[in-house]
DOFIMAR-695892 format. One record per residue: x, y, z of N, C-alpha, C, O, CB in turn; residue in one letter. Coordinates in nm, 2 decimals. Glycine has a CB too. Layout:
<recs>
REC/X/Y/Z/X/Y/Z/X/Y/Z/X/Y/Z/X/Y/Z/a;
...
</recs>
This chain:
<recs>
REC/-0.06/-0.13/1.50/-0.06/-0.03/1.39/0.05/-0.06/1.29/0.02/-0.05/1.17/-0.04/0.11/1.45/x;
REC/0.17/-0.10/1.33/0.28/-0.13/1.24/0.24/-0.25/1.15/0.27/-0.24/1.03/0.40/-0.16/1.32/x;
REC/0.19/-0.35/1.21/0.15/-0.47/1.13/0.04/-0.44/1.03/0.04/-0.49/0.91/0.11/-0.59/1.22/x;
REC/-0.06/-0.36/1.07/-0.16/-0.32/0.98/-0.11/-0.23/0.86/-0.15/-0.25/0.75/-0.27/-0.24/1.05/x;
REC/-0.02/-0.14/0.89/0.04/-0.06/0.79/0.12/-0.15/0.69/0.12/-0.13/0.57/0.13/0.05/0.85/x;
REC/0.20/-0.24/0.75/0.28/-0.33/0.67/0.19/-0.42/0.58/0.22/-0.44/0.46/0.36/-0.42/0.75/x;
REC/0.08/-0.46/0.63/-0.02/-0.54/0.55/-0.07/-0.46/0.44/-0.08/-0.51/0.32/-0.13/-0.59/0.64/x;
REC/-0.11/-0.34/0.46/-0.16/-0.25/0.35/-0.05/-0.22/0.25/-0.09/-0.22/0.13/-0.21/-0.12/0.41/x;
REC/0.07/-0.20/0.29/0.18/-0.18/0.19/0.20/-0.30/0.11/0.22/-0.29/-0.01/0.31/-0.14/0.27/x;
REC/0.19/-0.42/0.17/0.20/-0.55/0.09/0.09/-0.56/-0.01/0.11/-0.60/-0.12/0.21/-0.67/0.19/x;
REC/-0.03/-0.53/0.04/-0.15/-0.54/-0.05/-0.13/-0.45/-0.17/-0.16/-0.48/-0.28/-0.28/-0.51/0.02/x;
REC/-0.09/-0.33/-0.14/-0.06/-0.23/-0.25/0.05/-0.28/-0.34/0.03/-0.26/-0.47/-0.02/-0.09/-0.19/x;
REC/0.15/-0.33/-0.29/0.26/-0.39/-0.38/0.21/-0.50/-0.46/0.24/-0.51/-0.58/0.38/-0.43/-0.29/x;
REC/0.13/-0.59/-0.41/0.07/-0.70/-0.49/-0.02/-0.65/-0.59/-0.02/-0.70/-0.70/0.00/-0.80/-0.39/x;
REC/-0.10/-0.55/-0.56/-0.19/-0.49/-0.65/-0.11/-0.43/-0.77/-0.15/-0.45/-0.89/-0.28/-0.38/-0.59/x;
REC/-0.01/-0.36/-0.74/0.08/-0.30/-0.85/0.14/-0.41/-0.93/0.16/-0.39/-1.05/0.18/-0.20/-0.79/x;
REC/0.19/-0.51/-0.87/0.25/-0.62/-0.94/0.15/-0.69/-1.03/0.19/-0.72/-1.15/0.31/-0.72/-0.84/x;
REC/0.03/-0.71/-0.99/-0.07/-0.77/-1.07/-0.11/-0.68/-1.19/-0.13/-0.72/-1.30/-0.19/-0.81/-0.99/x;
REC/-0.11/-0.55/-1.16/-0.14/-0.46/-1.26/-0.03/-0.45/-1.37/-0.06/-0.44/-1.49/-0.17/-0.32/-1.20/x;
REC/0.09/-0.45/-1.32/0.20/-0.44/-1.41/0.22/-0.57/-1.50/0.25/-0.56/-1.62/0.33/-0.42/-1.34/x;
REC/0.19/-0.68/-1.44/0.21/-0.81/-1.52/0.09/-0.84/-1.60/0.10/-0.88/-1.72/0.24/-0.92/-1.42/x;
REC/-0.03/-0.82/-1.55/-0.15/-0.88/-1.61/-0.26/-0.77/-1.64/-0.37/-0.80/-1.68/-0.21/-0.99/-1.53/x;
REC/-0.23/-0.65/-1.60/-0.33/-0.54/-1.61/-0.46/-0.57/-1.53/-0.57/-0.54/-1.58/-0.37/-0.51/-1.76/x;
REC/-0.44/-0.63/-1.41/-0.55/-0.66/-1.33/-0.54/-0.57/-1.20/-0.44/-0.57/-1.13/-0.55/-0.81/-1.28/x;
REC/-0.65/-0.49/-1.18/-0.65/-0.40/-1.06/-0.73/-0.48/-0.96/-0.86/-0.48/-0.96/-0.72/-0.26/-1.09/x;
REC/-0.66/-0.55/-0.87/-0.73/-0.64/-0.77/-0.82/-0.56/-0.68/-0.93/-0.60/-0.65/-0.63/-0.71/-0.69/x;
REC/-0.78/-0.44/-0.63/-0.86/-0.36/-0.54/-0.98/-0.32/-0.62/-1.09/-0.33/-0.56/-0.78/-0.24/-0.49/x;
REC/-0.97/-0.27/-0.74/-1.08/-0.22/-0.81/-1.18/-0.34/-0.84/-1.30/-0.32/-0.84/-1.04/-0.16/-0.95/x;
REC/-1.13/-0.45/-0.87/-1.21/-0.57/-0.90/-1.29/-0.61/-0.78/-1.41/-0.65/-0.79/-1.12/-0.69/-0.95/x;
REC/-1.22/-0.61/-0.66/-1.29/-0.66/-0.54/-1.39/-0.56/-0.49/-1.49/-0.60/-0.43/-1.19/-0.68/-0.43/x;
REC/-1.37/-0.43/-0.52/-1.46/-0.33/-0.46/-1.55/-0.26/-0.56/-1.60/-0.15/-0.54/-1.38/-0.23/-0.38/x;
REC/-1.57/-0.32/-0.68/-1.66/-0.27/-0.78/-1.61/-0.17/-0.87/-1.70/-0.09/-0.92/-1.78/-0.22/-0.71/x;
REC/-1.49/-0.16/-0.89/-1.43/-0.06/-0.99/-1.34/0.04/-0.92/-1.35/0.06/-0.80/-1.55/0.02/-1.05/x;
REC/-1.25/0.09/-0.99/-1.15/0.18/-0.94/-1.20/0.31/-0.89/-1.14/0.38/-0.80/-1.04/0.21/-1.04/x;
REC/-1.32/0.36/-0.94/-1.37/0.49/-0.90/-1.48/0.48/-0.79/-1.54/0.58/-0.76/-1.42/0.56/-1.02/x;
REC/-1.51/0.36/-0.74/-1.61/0.35/-0.63/-1.55/0.41/-0.50/-1.43/0.41/-0.48/-1.66/0.21/-0.61/x;
REC/-1.64/0.45/-0.41/-1.60/0.50/-0.29/-1.52/0.40/-0.20/-1.42/0.44/-0.14/-1.72/0.55/-0.21/x;
REC/-1.56/0.28/-0.20/-1.49/0.17/-0.13/-1.35/0.16/-0.18/-1.25/0.15/-0.10/-1.56/0.04/-0.14/x;
REC/-1.33/0.15/-0.31/-1.19/0.14/-0.37/-1.11/0.26/-0.34/-0.99/0.25/-0.30/-1.20/0.12/-0.52/x;
REC/-1.17/0.38/-0.35/-1.09/0.50/-0.32/-1.05/0.51/-0.17/-0.94/0.56/-0.14/-1.18/0.62/-0.35/x;
REC/-1.13/0.45/-0.08/-1.09/0.45/0.06/-0.98/0.35/0.08/-0.88/0.38/0.15/-1.21/0.40/0.15/x;
REC/-0.98/0.24/0.02/-0.87/0.14/0.03/-0.75/0.20/-0.03/-0.64/0.18/0.03/-0.91/0.01/-0.04/x;
REC/-0.76/0.26/-0.15/-0.64/0.32/-0.21/-0.58/0.43/-0.12/-0.46/0.43/-0.11/-0.67/0.38/-0.35/x;
REC/-0.66/0.50/-0.06/-0.61/0.61/0.03/-0.55/0.55/0.16/-0.44/0.60/0.20/-0.73/0.70/0.08/x;
REC/-0.61/0.44/0.21/-0.54/0.38/0.33/-0.41/0.32/0.29/-0.31/0.32/0.37/-0.63/0.26/0.38/x;
REC/-0.40/0.26/0.17/-0.27/0.20/0.12/-0.17/0.31/0.11/-0.05/0.30/0.14/-0.29/0.13/-0.01/x;
REC/-0.21/0.43/0.05/-0.12/0.54/0.04/-0.07/0.59/0.17/0.05/0.63/0.19/-0.19/0.65/-0.04/x;
REC/-0.16/0.61/0.27/-0.12/0.65/0.40/-0.03/0.55/0.47/0.06/0.59/0.54/-0.25/0.67/0.49/x;
REC/-0.05/0.42/0.45/0.04/0.32/0.50/0.18/0.33/0.44/0.28/0.31/0.51/-0.02/0.18/0.48/x;
REC/0.18/0.36/0.31/0.31/0.38/0.25/0.39/0.50/0.31/0.51/0.50/0.33/0.29/0.40/0.10/x;
REC/0.31/0.61/0.33/0.37/0.73/0.39/0.42/0.69/0.54/0.53/0.73/0.58/0.28/0.85/0.40/x;
REC/0.34/0.62/0.61/0.37/0.58/0.74/0.50/0.49/0.74/0.58/0.49/0.83/0.26/0.50/0.81/x;
REC/0.51/0.40/0.64/0.63/0.31/0.63/0.76/0.38/0.60/0.87/0.33/0.62/0.60/0.21/0.52/x;
REC/0.75/0.51/0.56/0.88/0.58/0.53/0.96/0.60/0.66/1.08/0.60/0.66/0.84/0.72/0.48/x;
REC/0.89/0.60/0.77/0.96/0.61/0.90/1.06/0.49/0.92/1.16/0.51/0.99/0.87/0.62/1.02/x;
REC/1.03/0.38/0.87/1.12/0.26/0.88/1.25/0.29/0.81/1.36/0.25/0.85/1.06/0.13/0.83/x;
REC/1.25/0.35/0.69/1.37/0.39/0.62/1.45/0.49/0.70/1.57/0.48/0.71/1.34/0.45/0.48/x;
REC/1.38/0.59/0.76/1.45/0.69/0.83/1.51/0.63/0.96/1.63/0.66/1.00/1.36/0.81/0.87/x;
REC/1.44/0.55/1.03/1.49/0.49/1.16/1.60/0.40/1.13/1.69/0.39/1.22/1.37/0.42/1.23/x;
REC/1.60/0.33/1.02/1.72/0.24/0.99/1.84/0.32/0.97/1.95/0.28/1.01/1.69/0.15/0.87/x;
REC/1.83/0.43/0.89/1.95/0.51/0.87/2.00/0.57/0.99/2.12/0.58/1.01/1.91/0.62/0.77/x;
REC/1.91/0.61/1.08/1.96/0.67/1.21/2.04/0.57/1.29/2.14/0.61/1.35/1.84/0.73/1.29/x;
REC/1.99/0.45/1.30/2.06/0.35/1.38/2.19/0.30/1.31/2.28/0.26/1.38/1.97/0.23/1.40/x;
REC/2.20/0.30/1.18/2.32/0.26/1.11/2.43/0.37/1.13/2.55/0.33/1.13/2.29/0.24/0.96/x;
REC/2.39/0.49/1.13/2.50/0.60/1.14/2.55/0.62/1.28/2.65/0.68/1.30/2.44/0.73/1.09/x;
REC/2.47/0.57/1.38/2.52/0.59/1.52/2.60/0.48/1.57/2.64/0.48/1.69/2.40/0.62/1.61/x;
</recs>
């Protein structure tokens, strides 16, 4: 689960990087547009993976302070 979440976060970061540099929405391009059901599912999974990844920030702080 951790590796899958990390993979989704990386895909999301690459997508934002491509969008910021070249205005290319890779997820939207691959799945037929930003508003298709498939794209919205992928965007949602990436968002959930980002929320899941917050625990790594919290766990690092807990181990540094102890």
